[in-house]
N, C-alpha and C positions, 0 to 999 in steps of 0.2 A: 504495501499500499503506499502511495506517495504521502508524506506526513501532511496533514490536514485537508486531506481531501475526503469528502462523504458520497456515498451512491445510496439512494433511498426510494421508496414508492409510497405514492397518494393514493386514499381512498377513503370509505366510509366503513368502521367498523365500531358498532356500539355494543354496549352489555345492556339489555333486559334483565331488570331485577324482579321477578313476577312476583305481584301483589306489595310492591315497595309502597309506603304511603309518602313518603317524603325524600330528600337526597342522603341525608343522614341513613337511613333505613338501607337504600339503594348501596350506598358505601359500604354497609355492613355485609350485604348479601354479597356484593361483588368480590370483595377483598376475601370473604370466608370461601368462596369459590376458588378463586385463582390461588389463594396460598395452598391449595389442596392439591394443584398442579405442579410437581416437584421441579419441572423445567422453568416455570417461574420465578422471578427474584426481584427484588427491590422495587416492590411495587408503590406508588406514593399516587394517593388522590386527594387533590387540593380543589375541591368543588364546593362552594356557598350554598347554602340551602336553598337555591332558588332552583325550579325547575318549569318544565313544559308538560303539560298532565292535562287531556280533556277526557274525561269519564266517558266510556262507551262509542268515543267518535275515533277519528284518523288523525294522530298526531302529526305534527309538523316535519316526523322523521321517518313516516311510515303507517302502515296499518297496525297500529298496536295501541293498546289502552294502557301500557304502561309508562310511567314518568322517565324523564330524561333530563340531566342536569343541564341548566340553561347557560352556565359560566362555570370555568374554570379548566383543569388539566388532569389528565390521567397518564402516567407513565410506568412503564415496565419493561423489563429483560425477560427473554425468552431464548432458550437453545433448542435449536432443531436441527438433528443430526440429517445429514444429507440424504442417506438410506431413507430415510422417513421423508423428506422433502420429494423422492422419486416416486413414493407411493400414493403421496398426496396430488403430485401435478401431472401424472399419469407419464411417468419416467423423466421428469424434467425438474430441474433444480435451479435456485437463483445462480449458484453458481459456487465458487469455493467459498461458501459464507455458512456458518451455522450459529452464529450468535446475532442476534436482533435486538435493537432499543426501539419499542412501540411508544407513541405520543398522540394522545388525541385531546384535540382541544375542542369544549364546549363552548356553544355559542346559542343565540337567540334564533338563527339561521340555519343551521345544520351542524354536527360534530364532523369533525374532520381528523382523521387518522394518519399520521405519518410513521413510515416502517424504516429504520437506519440499519444498514447493513454494516455491522461492525467489521471492522479489518477490511473494507472494500474501498476501492477509489474508481476515477474515471473510467477504467478499463473494464470495470463490471458489465457485461451485456444486458442483464434481465433484471434490474433492481426493482422494477416496477411488479416482478413476480413476489417479492417479500410479502407485499400485503396478502397476497392470496394465500400463501405458504402459511404465515401466521394465523390468518382467520381459518384456515381450513384443520390446520393441528388443534388450535384451540376449540374449535367446534367437536372435534375428535376425543378431545380429552376430557373436554366437559361432559358429552355423553357417557362417560364413565363412570362420572358421579354420581351419588345417589341421591335425589331431589336437591341438586345444588341450587335451584331457584334462578337460575340465570340461564339465556339464550343468546344467541349472536344475531343482530339484525343489521344487515346491509342494505344499501342501495347502490345498483352499478350505473356507471363502470366503477366496478372497484376489484382492481387497482385502477386508477384515471389511467387513459392510454398515455402514457409518457415515462419515458426511464428518466429520472432525476438525479443532479450531480449538482453538489458545492464544491468548487477548487478554489485555488488561490490565483488571482491575476484580474484583469478589469474584462468585461463583456462589452457589447455593443451598446446595450440600452440600460440607463440608469434606473435602478428602483428607488433605492435611499442614500443616504451618505455612505453607506457603508455596503450597498450590495448592488451589483450590477447583473445582465443576465442577457443569454443569448438561446433562441431557440432554432434546432435544425429538425426540417421536416424531413420524415421517410415514411414508405408504405406501410410500414408497421406501426411502432410506438413511435412518436416524437421522443427528442432528446432534447431535454431542458437543463439548462445549466447556469447555474448560481454563481457569482464570483464575488470573493470577499477579499481585501487589502490586509495581509496576515500583520504588518507594521502597526496597523489600527485596530483589528479585532483577531481575539485569538479564536482557534477554530470551534470550539466549544459555544462560544459567545456567537459567533456566528451562525452556527445551527439554530440555537435560540432566537436569534433576531430573523433568519430567514423564515421559522415555522411562525412566530408571530406576525409576519409581513404577510406569508402567502396564506395562511389559515382563512382568512375572511374573505376571499376571491374563492378558494374551494367551496367553502362553506355557502356561499352564494347558488355556484354551481350546483352544489348535490341540493339545495333548495330548490333550484329551478329544473333539476333533473326529476326531483318528487312530483312536482308540479306537473310536468311533462306525463309521468306515468300515469298519475291520476287523471289527467285527460283523454290519455289512452284507454283509461278502463271505462271512462265515461261513454266515450266515443263508441267503445265495442259494445257497452250494453244499450245503445240507440240503434247499433246495427242489427243486434241480436233481437231487439224488438221488432224493428221493421222486416226483419225476415221471418220471424214468428208470423207475423199478423199477414206477411205476402204469402207465406206458405198454405195458409188455409183457402186461398183461392185457387191452388192448384190441386185440392181435393174433390172431387165430385160426389152425388148424391145426395138425396132428401135432407138425411141428419146433419152431412157437413154444411149444407145450405142454411138450415134452421141455426146450427151454432155460429155460423158467421152471423146470422140475424140478430142473436141475442146475446153474442160476448164480444163481438168484435168492436162495437162502441166504446166498452170500458177499456179494450187493450190500445185502442186508436187514441183514447185521452192519456193514458199511460205515456204512449209513446210521444206525444206532443207536448206532455210535462216535461218528459226526459230530455227532449229536444231542447226547450226553452231554458231547463236548468242548465245545461251543457253551455248553452251561449252566454248566460249569465254569469257563470262561474268562468268562463274562458276570458271574459271580458275584465272581470276583477283579476285574475290571475296575471294577464295581461299588462292591465295597471300597478299593480305590486312589483311585478318582475321589471318594468322600466323603472320604477321610483329605487328600486334597490340597487339597480346598476347605476344609475346616477349617483346615488348617495354614496356608494361604493368607489365612485373614481372622481370625487370630488377633491380628494386630497391626496392621488394618487397616479402616476403616469398610466394609461390605458392598454398597456405593452403586453400581459401577463395573459389574462384569460378574457378580456372584454369581448373579442372576435366571437367566442367559443359560447361564452354566455347569451350573447344577442342571439347566436343561433337557436338556442334554447327556447327561446321565445316565439320562434316563427313554425314551431311544428304545433300547429293547432288543431289538425286533424279537421279542418274546417270542410273539407272537400266530402268528407265520410259522412259528415253531419248535415251537409246540403242535398246528399244523393238520399238520406234518409227522410228527409223533410219532402222530397219531391214525391217519393216514395209514399211519405204520410198523406201528401195532398190528393194524389190519385187513388189509394185506398178508401178515403175520407167520401170522396165522390161517389167511388165505387160503392160504398156501405149506404150511402144517402139513397141512391138509385135502387138498391136491393131490397132497403126499407120501404121505400116508395112503392114498389112493387108489390111487395109483401101484403102492404095495405090494401092496396088497391084489389087485391086479390080476395083479402077478407071481407073488405067492404061488398063486393059481389056476391061472396057466398055467405056470409054471415049477417050482412045487414051494417046500417050507417053506425049506430049506435057501438056495437063492436069494434067494428074498425077506427072509429074515433078513438076509442080506448085504448087498442094498441098503437094506434098512430102516435098517442100522446104517450105510451110507455116505453116505446122504443126510441122516441126522441128525447128523451130524458139524459 
């Protein structure tokens, strides 16, 4: 290893403490479980008792009713032998590295985890894999514990699609008075290289400054990625509802015809509400995302992740929902015509009074 150089991966790796009522209880459960894993050492939890917790809903960190610290830092070391790494990553490994430092920064936007490959420098080919290795190793070890009370929650892409390095020297782009930066694009993972001046900052201090600087951008990235996942789920729900109603018109026979007459009105209303809710939620998310990005770059240069963050807001699934809206319009018209024909038939068969009552009932 070149003295003062660091290779690391970035992603989202969070521990859920099942049933924890506050951050102090969360810390007790997490510490008890991690202390039971022999390969984990030097655990430190510096998290004030401030959390994000929405009972029975979706938290900002995913579909979970468990609380997560909204501030603070968690660090620990873990040893993962190369032979185990190859079992976890289908024959692959990070490289000639078995010792890892894990740092998780908590914030109101989203937790971000940095996994430093100890003893590695900028020649390490796959430092991004370190986060996947640590995640899968800990998940495997936790599964061996009896009633540990914790589980691992992640959101992709984890690892973030970049191999990251901190080295001595000067980069092209200035981030802070102590850090500069360069990005090298590639067909696979990008290479993000951060530079520091060893005459001004010691290597361990540079790591701390880098984590403190980069974490807010990655936190917003994962916050926007979570919103994108939720938009995708809502769009899929709208599509499924549209397909389900459309499928009823491919089925023939008197029974199927009567089912459409009496049940499709409710399903069409459900589809209409889901479509409207999708559009309203998407407008709110777009507004919030724009505000987050603008506030983030008020006091920092927009050269690290800004284009990536703005790209996350563009994936709004509008085409899918617009298609579902057109299906809704067509099926709603078709259903109205069928109801009208059915009412006319009942009027001629059963009389004006019964027909009027059925018409009123079916149009509710």
